C-alpha positions as CSV (number, residue, x, y, z in Angstrom):
1,X,0.3,-0.1,0.0
2,X,0.8,3.4,-0.3
3,X,2.3,5.6,2.6
4,X,2.9,9.4,2.1
5,X,6.1,10.5,4.1
6,X,8.1,13.7,3.8
7,X,11.5,11.7,3.2
8,X,10.2,10.6,-0.1
9,X,9.0,13.9,-1.0
10,X,12.7,15.3,-0.1
11,X,14.5,12.7,-1.8
12,X,12.5,13.8,-4.9
13,X,13.7,17.0,-4.4
14,X,17.6,15.8,-4.1
15,X,16.9,14.1,-7.7
16,X,15.9,17.3,-9.0
17,X,18.4,19.4,-7.9
18,X,21.0,16.9,-9.0
19,X,19.6,16.7,-12.4
20,X,18.9,20.1,-13.2
21,X,22.3,21.4,-11.3
22,X,20.2,24.4,-9.5
23,X,18.1,24.6,-6.4
24,X,14.8,24.0,-6.1
25,X,14.2,27.8,-4.8
26,X,16.0,29.3,-8.1
27,X,13.9,27.3,-10.5
28,X,10.6,27.9,-8.6
29,X,11.5,31.8,-8.8
30,X,12.7,31.4,-12.5
31,X,9.9,29.4,-13.6
32,X,6.9,30.2,-11.2
33,X,7.4,33.3,-9.2
34,X,8.6,35.5,-11.8
35,X,6.4,34.3,-14.6
36,X,3.3,34.4,-12.3
37,X,4.0,38.0,-10.9
38,X,4.3,36.5,-7.2
39,X,3.8,39.8,-5.3
40,X,5.4,38.6,-1.6
41,X,8.1,36.3,-3.0
42,X,11.4,36.8,-1.1
43,X,14.1,34.3,-1.9
44,X,15.7,34.9,1.3
45,X,12.8,33.2,3.3
46,X,13.5,29.7,1.5
47,X,15.5,27.5,3.8
48,X,16.4,23.8,3.7
49,X,15.4,21.9,6.8
50,X,16.3,18.9,8.3
51,X,19.1,17.2,9.9
52,X,22.1,16.0,7.5
53,X,23.2,13.7,10.1
54,X,19.9,11.8,9.7
55,X,19.4,12.2,6.0
56,X,21.5,13.4,2.7
57,X,18.0,14.6,1.4
58,X,16.8,17.9,3.2
59,X,13.4,19.4,3.7
60,X,12.6,22.2,1.3
61,X,9.9,23.8,2.8
62,X,8.5,26.8,0.3
63,X,7.5,30.0,2.3
64,X,4.9,32.0,0.1
65,X,2.1,34.3,0.8
66,X,-1.6,33.1,0.5
67,X,-2.3,35.4,-2.5
68,X,0.4,33.7,-4.3
69,X,-0.5,30.2,-3.3
70,X,-3.5,31.3,-5.2
71,X,-1.7,32.2,-8.1
72,X,-0.3,28.5,-8.2
73,X,-3.4,27.3,-8.0
74,X,-5.0,29.5,-10.8
75,X,-2.2,28.2,-12.8
76,X,-3.2,24.9,-12.3
77,X,-7.1,25.6,-12.7
78,X,-6.1,26.7,-16.0
79,X,-4.1,23.8,-16.9
80,X,-0.8,25.5,-16.6
81,X,-1.6,28.3,-18.8
82,X,-1.0,32.0,-17.2
83,X,-2.5,34.5,-19.6
84,X,-1.5,33.7,-22.9
85,X,1.8,31.8,-21.9
86,X,1.8,28.0,-21.3
87,X,4.1,27.9,-18.2
88,X,3.6,24.2,-17.7
89,X,2.7,22.0,-20.4
90,X,-0.8,20.7,-20.6
91,X,0.5,17.1,-21.1
92,X,2.8,17.7,-17.8
93,X,-0.5,19.0,-15.8
94,X,-2.4,16.2,-16.8
95,X,-0.1,13.6,-15.7
96,X,0.4,15.7,-12.1
97,X,-3.4,15.5,-11.2
98,X,-3.8,11.8,-12.9
99,X,-4.8,9.1,-10.0
100,X,-1.7,7.2,-9.3
101,X,-2.8,5.8,-6.1
102,X,-6.4,5.5,-5.6
103,X,-8.1,5.6,-2.1
104,X,-8.0,1.6,-1.8
105,X,-4.2,1.6,-2.3
106,X,-3.6,4.0,0.8
107,X,-2.2,2.7,4.0
108,X,-4.9,1.1,5.8
109,X,-4.4,2.7,9.1
110,X,-4.5,6.1,7.7
111,X,-6.7,5.6,4.8
112,X,-8.3,8.9,3.5
113,X,-11.6,7.8,1.7
114,X,-12.0,10.4,-0.7
115,X,-8.6,11.1,-2.1
116,X,-6.2,9.2,-3.9
117,X,-2.6,10.7,-4.8
118,X,-1.2,11.9,-8.3
119,X,2.3,13.2,-8.8
120,X,2.5,15.4,-5.5
121,X,-1.2,16.2,-5.8
122,X,-3.9,14.8,-3.6
123,X,-6.9,13.7,-6.1
124,X,-10.3,13.9,-4.6
125,X,-12.1,10.7,-5.4
126,X,-15.6,11.6,-4.3
127,X,-19.3,12.0,-6.1
128,X,-19.8,15.1,-3.7
129,X,-21.3,18.2,-5.5
130,X,-18.3,20.4,-6.5
131,X,-15.6,17.9,-6.4
132,X,-15.6,16.6,-9.9
133,X,-11.8,16.8,-11.1
134,X,-10.9,18.4,-7.7
135,X,-7.2,18.1,-6.4
136,X,-5.2,20.0,-3.6
137,X,-1.9,20.6,-2.3
138,X,-1.4,19.9,1.6
139,X,1.1,21.6,3.3
140,X,2.7,21.8,6.9
141,X,0.6,22.8,9.5
142,X,-2.6,23.7,7.4
143,X,-1.7,25.0,4.4
144,X,-3.9,24.1,1.2
145,X,-4.1,24.9,-2.2
146,X,-7.6,23.3,-3.7
147,X,-8.5,23.5,-7.3
148,X,-12.2,22.9,-8.0
149,X,-12.4,22.5,-11.8
150,X,-16.1,21.9,-11.7
151,X,-16.7,25.2,-10.1
152,X,-14.0,27.2,-11.6
153,X,-12.6,27.9,-8.4
154,X,-9.4,27.9,-6.4
155,X,-9.1,27.9,-2.4
156,X,-5.9,28.9,-0.7
157,X,-5.9,28.4,2.6
158,X,-2.8,29.4,5.0
159,X,-2.4,28.7,8.8
160,X,-0.3,31.2,10.6
161,X,1.9,28.9,12.8
162,X,3.8,31.7,14.6
163,X,2.1,30.6,17.6
164,X,2.2,26.9,16.8
165,X,-1.3,26.9,15.3
166,X,-2.5,24.4,12.7
167,X,-5.4,23.4,10.7
168,X,-6.3,19.7,10.4
169,X,-7.7,18.5,7.2
170,X,-11.0,17.6,8.8
171,X,-11.3,21.4,10.0
172,X,-10.1,22.7,6.3
173,X,-12.4,20.0,4.7
174,X,-15.5,21.4,7.0
175,X,-14.7,25.1,5.5
176,X,-14.2,23.8,2.1
177,X,-17.5,22.1,2.1
178,X,-19.2,25.6,3.5
179,X,-17.4,27.4,0.5
180,X,-18.5,25.2,-2.1
181,X,-21.9,24.9,-0.6
182,X,-22.3,28.9,-1.1
183,X,-21.1,28.3,-4.7
184,X,-23.7,25.7,-5.8
185,X,-26.9,26.9,-3.8
């Protein structure tokens, strides 16, 4: 079965950097932050994390504002297109959000009955109104970018964890249902 863990994500980052010869943050700035006109991007806030004694694969947390998260979501909603420029190929966009691991192949103890996994995106697999074709990025302490193609909508959610606060997925899901309900009524 599939068990999501950050180590795999971190290892993918190491592979990416070795193959490209560039840091993830540099590529993020060049390929996304600048073309999408991020308003709050600050390269100095981007820091590797983790313990190099425990793993050669560092964590690479990405620090961006809620409105810049929404820009990423909008890029995904538009199948990789920003204005008149194809920033991410439509073919790669489709591959990223295709179900690689269905719900029934998830870790039985942590199985999420409504989401499978694609290429770094959680894919909704539910018949609930508003969720057809939906997918989400989930980040540390309750950061979410959810794309709802059926409603032509993006929801960006950021938790201010300065005081140790976090937002659980179940709390976010409740909020998301309320947002969707206002759109489909």
